[in-house]
C-alpha positions, 0 to 999 in steps of 0.5 A: 562398534559403539565407538564408531556409532558415537563418532558418526553421531558426533560427526553428523551433529557437527555437520548439521551445526555447520550447515545451520550457520552456513545457511543462516537467514539474512534480514534486511534493515528497515525500509526507507518507506515502510509498509502500512495499512489503513481500513474502515472500520479502523478498530482492530477489534472489528473483524468485519471490514468494509475496505482496506488499503496496503501501501508504503509510506514515502517520507518528504525528507526536505523534498516537495510532494510534487517532486516525488509525485509528479503532476500529470504522471501516473503514480503508484500511490505511495512507494515501492509496490503499488498500493493495493486496496481490498473492497470487502463488499461491492461499492461504487467509485464515481458511478463505476461498479467496484466488485468485492476484490483487490485492486491496485490504486494509482493516482495522477497528481495535480496541484488542484486535483488528483485523478485516482484510478482503481486497476485490476493490475496486481502485485506490481512494482511502482507504476512502470507497467500501468495499463489503462486497459485494466482500469475498473474505475477512476475519479478526479477529485479536488485537492485542498490544503491543511495547516498540519504538514504530514512528513509521511504519505498517509491514508485514512478512512472515514464513514460517510452517509452513503459509504466511506471516504478515503483520505490521503495526505502528504505535506499540507496536500489533502485528497478525499476519494468518496466510495459509495454503497 
């Protein structure tokens, strides 16, 4: 009886070992456009945030900004999933109320100005299913040029007198989006 129990225990352990190997998790490599986040305040020691964006950072890789973010076309503001903006307290964008919550951010790039759009769409891939009926706010802002070229699309926030500015940059293109309280 002890021998039968021992054999059963060994057989069970062996089967368990094989099942773990057969079901081992496969992990993908690094994304070509890694996900990142920016917030205000940006200090990680401050837990009381005003605003935060999660987005993917496409790289130029010897391409032009406007080959990747087509002028006049709705763009997901980054790569992969559309960028998501979380507003932690009610704000305004171009006079429109932006209630506390999460929004998808789209843009319509142009060489002289960009239109930035907040939408109630969530968990969307790209801008393939963009629906203007779900817009909460939109603003058209001028572009500017900087001497520094950024290889990866980048977003940062900065305090303003009456809110916070979202700065976007890629190559030498710069765009500032003013959120107010």
